[in-house]
Structure formats: structure tokens, C-alpha cells
C-alpha positions in Angstrom: 56.0 97.7 81.0 57.5 98.9 77.6 61.0 97.9 76.5 62.1 101.5 76.9 60.8 101.7 80.5 62.5 98.4 81.4 65.8 99.6 79.9 65.5 102.9 81.9 64.8 100.8 85.1 67.9 98.7 84.5 70.0 101.9 83.9 68.7 103.4 87.2 69.5 100.2 89.1 73.1 100.1 87.8 73.4 103.9 88.5 72.3 103.2 92.1 74.9 100.5 92.6 77.5 102.8 91.0 76.5 105.6 93.5 76.9 103.3 96.5 80.2 102.1 95.2 81.4 105.6 94.6 80.4 106.8 98.1 81.6 103.6 99.8 79.1 103.8 102.7 75.5 103.0 103.4 73.0 105.7 102.3 69.3 106.4 102.8 66.9 106.6 99.9 66.6 110.4 100.1 70.3 110.7 99.9 70.6 108.3 97.0 67.9 110.1 95.1 69.6 113.5 95.6 73.0 112.1 94.7 71.6 110.5 91.5 69.3 113.4 90.6 66.4 110.9 90.4 62.8 110.9 91.8 62.6 109.5 95.3 59.7 107.2 94.4 61.8 105.6 91.6 64.8 105.0 93.8 62.5 103.6 96.6 61.0 101.1 94.2 64.4 100.0 92.8 65.9 99.8 96.3 62.9 97.6 97.5 63.5 95.2 94.6 67.2 95.0 95.1 66.8 94.5 98.9 64.4 91.6 98.2 67.0 89.9 96.0 69.9 90.6 98.4 71.6 92.7 95.8 71.4 95.4 98.6 71.5 94.9 102.3 69.8 97.1 104.9 71.6 98.9 107.8 70.4 100.9 110.7 68.2 104.0 110.2 67.0 102.8 106.8 70.3 102.9 105.1 71.2 100.5 102.3 74.5 99.3 100.9 75.9 96.8 98.4 74.6 93.4 99.3 75.9 89.9 100.0 74.8 88.6 96.6 77.2 90.9 94.8 80.0 89.3 96.8 78.8 85.9 95.6 78.8 87.2 92.0 82.3 88.5 92.5 83.7 85.2 93.6 82.6 83.8 90.2 84.5 86.3 88.1 88.0 84.8 88.4 86.7 81.4 87.3 85.6 82.8 84.0 87.7 85.9 83.5 90.9 83.9 83.4 93.2 86.8 82.9 92.8 87.8 86.6 93.5 84.3 87.8 96.4 83.7 85.3 98.1 87.0 86.1 97.8 86.8 89.9 100.9 84.6 90.7 103.0 86.7 88.3 101.8 90.0 89.8 102.5 88.7 93.3 106.0 87.6 92.3 106.8 91.0 90.7 105.7 92.9 93.8 107.9 90.7 96.0 110.8 91.1 93.6 110.8 94.9 93.3 109.1 95.8 96.6 106.5 98.1 95.0 102.8 97.8 94.3 101.7 96.0 91.2 98.3 96.2 89.6 96.2 94.6 87.0 94.0 97.3 85.4 91.2 97.4 82.9 88.7 99.7 81.2 85.7 100.1 83.5 83.0 102.7 82.7 85.6 104.8 80.9 87.9 104.9 83.9 90.9 102.8 84.9 89.5 100.1 87.0 91.8 98.2 89.4 91.1 94.5 88.9 93.8 93.1 91.2 96.6 94.4 93.4 99.7 92.9 94.9 101.2 95.1 97.7 104.8 95.9 97.8 107.0 96.1 100.9 106.5 99.8 101.7 103.7 101.4 103.6 101.9 103.4 100.8 100.6 106.9 100.8 98.0 106.6 97.9 95.0 104.3 97.9 95.0 101.9 94.9 92.6 99.2 96.0 90.8 96.4 94.0 87.5 97.8 92.8 88.7 101.4 92.8 88.7 103.5 89.6 90.6 106.5 88.4 90.4 109.0 85.5 92.0 107.6 82.4 93.9 110.7 81.4 95.8 110.7 84.7 97.0 107.1 84.6 99.8 105.3 82.7 97.3 102.5 82.0 94.9 104.9 80.3 97.4 105.4 77.5 96.8 101.8 76.5 93.1 101.4 77.5 92.0 104.0 75.0 93.7 102.2 72.1 91.3 101.7 69.2 88.9 104.6 70.1 88.7 107.7 67.9 88.7 111.3 69.1 85.0 111.7 68.9 84.3 108.6 71.1 86.9 109.7 73.7 85.6 113.2 73.8 82.0 112.0 74.3 82.8 109.4 77.0 85.6 110.9 79.1 84.3 113.8 81.3 86.2 117.1 81.0 86.9 117.0 84.8 89.0 113.9 84.3 91.7 116.1 82.8 92.0 118.0 86.1 93.6 117.3 89.4 92.4 119.3 92.4 90.9 121.9 90.1 94.0 122.3 87.9 94.2 121.1 84.4 97.1 118.6 84.0 96.1 117.0 80.7 94.3 117.7 77.4 92.6 115.2 75.1 95.0 116.0 72.3 98.1 115.4 74.5 96.5 112.3 76.0 95.9 110.8 72.5 99.5 111.7 71.5 101.0 110.0 74.6 98.8 107.0 73.9 100.3 106.6 70.4 103.8 107.0 71.8 103.2 104.4 74.5 101.8 101.9 72.0 104.8 102.4 69.7 107.4 101.7 72.5 105.4 99.1 74.4 105.2 100.7 77.8 103.8 103.9 79.4 105.3 106.1 82.1 103.1 108.7 84.0 104.5 110.9 86.7 102.8 113.3 89.0 99.5 113.2 87.3 97.1 111.2 89.5 99.1 112.5 92.5 101.9 115.0 92.7 104.3 112.3 94.2 103.1 109.2 92.3 104.6 107.6 89.3 103.5 104.5 87.3 105.0 102.2 84.7 102.5 100.1 82.6 102.6 97.6 79.8 99.6 96.1 78.0 98.1 92.6 77.8 96.5 92.0 74.4 94.5 89.3 72.8 95.4 87.3 69.7 94.2 90.2 67.4 96.2 92.9 69.3 93.2 94.4 71.2 94.3 95.6 74.6 92.5 93.6 77.3 94.2 95.0 80.4 97.5 96.4 81.7 100.0 95.4 84.3 101.5 98.4 86.1 103.9 99.4 88.9 102.9 102.3 91.2 105.7 103.9 93.2 106.9 107.2 94.7 108.2 109.6 92.0 111.4 110.0 94.0 112.2 106.3 93.2 112.0 106.8 89.4 115.4 108.1 88.4 117.4 105.4 90.3 115.1 102.5 89.5 113.4 103.1 86.1 115.5 100.7 84.1 115.2 97.9 86.7 111.5 98.4 87.1 110.9 98.5 83.4 112.9 95.3 82.7 111.0 93.4 85.5 107.7 94.7 84.3 108.2 93.8 80.7 109.4 90.3 81.7 106.3 89.8 83.8 104.0 91.1 81.1 105.6 88.8 78.6 105.0 85.8 80.9 101.4 86.7 81.5 100.8 87.3 77.8 102.2 83.9 76.8 100.3 82.1 79.5 97.0 83.8 78.6 97.3 83.1 74.9 97.8 79.4 75.4 95.2 78.9 78.1 92.0 77.4 76.6 
């Protein structure tokens, strides 16, 4: 097998895992091939290999889904990606203090990936679960996660549909980049009614020793709570971010 063919095979395998993650349910090979726009024979061979290695598991009627080995891989991540482990007690404490949902977010496949979540005290109307991902232009975190990328890179990697919500444009690349610059200058980002018409978020960045944004900590709450609580939420968020930042930079 040539190097190019091996690389295409690896790409297909990752695309297959992404497809299952996106649909969040077991699928048959024909359905996977159709969803991915790939030859059925190719997807069959990849599926067979991944099943043999427990990267996929088999279900009734020939369906497959993300396998038990991926769970084992996932349990190893916090051991090495110390930011998740370091931030967890601070995120839990902040959620308990303000009663709203708190997230650790990062850049994953040119989307905002939810790395960790601490639930608040209210029953929530919008799903923001660990492992989920959302369009960068529609999130407060996205304003920080694109820091350092030029316009051409953003244009080529962020799909045009990510600037729309339910078929209506709510953001442009130019405005997104401008809001990113403004957020970086003031140290926090506020996004209201973008990802959902009743959802607001406040976010602040975690950076490495060179100033590169590694992740963000954000609060998600109903937009109706913004006017009365913005100052309190922002003060608590910035204090938490500062604690995580200091802890992360001194952890070997």
C-alpha cells in the first residue's frame, strides 16, 4: 500500500468515527457509506478492521457504533491533558456559586468542542454536553479560539453554513473577526441569541506561557438573566479563569 493510500484510509477511518459521533446512534454500513459519500466496499473494509480492534462495537441488524476501546482511550486523556483535570474543581465550584452551567471549551475540528461541563442548579433547555461541538461563529468561545488565524485560513476551514442558525444568517466572517479582536482586547467575550435565540454565554480564555489560547471557560445561561447578573457573572468568571490560569502555568 502506498503512503497516499494509507493516508486516505486513515482519513476515511476518522471520517467514519466522526460520522457516528455526529449521528449519535448505531448505523449500518450502507447508511454510513451514504452519509459519508464513500464507496460501500471501502466503508465495509474499514468497519471490519475497526470492529476487530474494538474501536467499533456491533449491534443488532448489523449496525455499528463507537466501541469500548474509545472509552478506554478517553479515560487516559485527563491524565495527560492536565488542563481538563486542573480546571475541573474550579469549574465545579463556579457552577455551584452562580447556579449556572460552566464549560471548558476548546478548538476541535474547527468547531467549539465541549471538553468538560459542570451543571448549574437549573433544569436547562439547551444541550451542551461533553463531547458535543458547535459552530465557532455562534459561540462566545469562538471569539478566542480563532485567535492567531488569518482571514484566508478561517475562510477555508469554517463552513459557510456555520454562520447561519435555522437557515438565517446571524454572523459574517468579517464581523466574527472584529468581535474576536474586541474580545481579546477586553479579556472576555459575550454572545447572546446566536447559538439559540434565548441563550447567552460569557467566556474568558486560558492561554499558555506564550499567550496562545488553549481553551476557554464559559458560562451558559438564559438571555433573560443577562441584564440583572452580567456584572456578577463576569466577576466570578474572571476570578475562576485567573485561578485556573495560575494553576496551569505552575503545574509541571
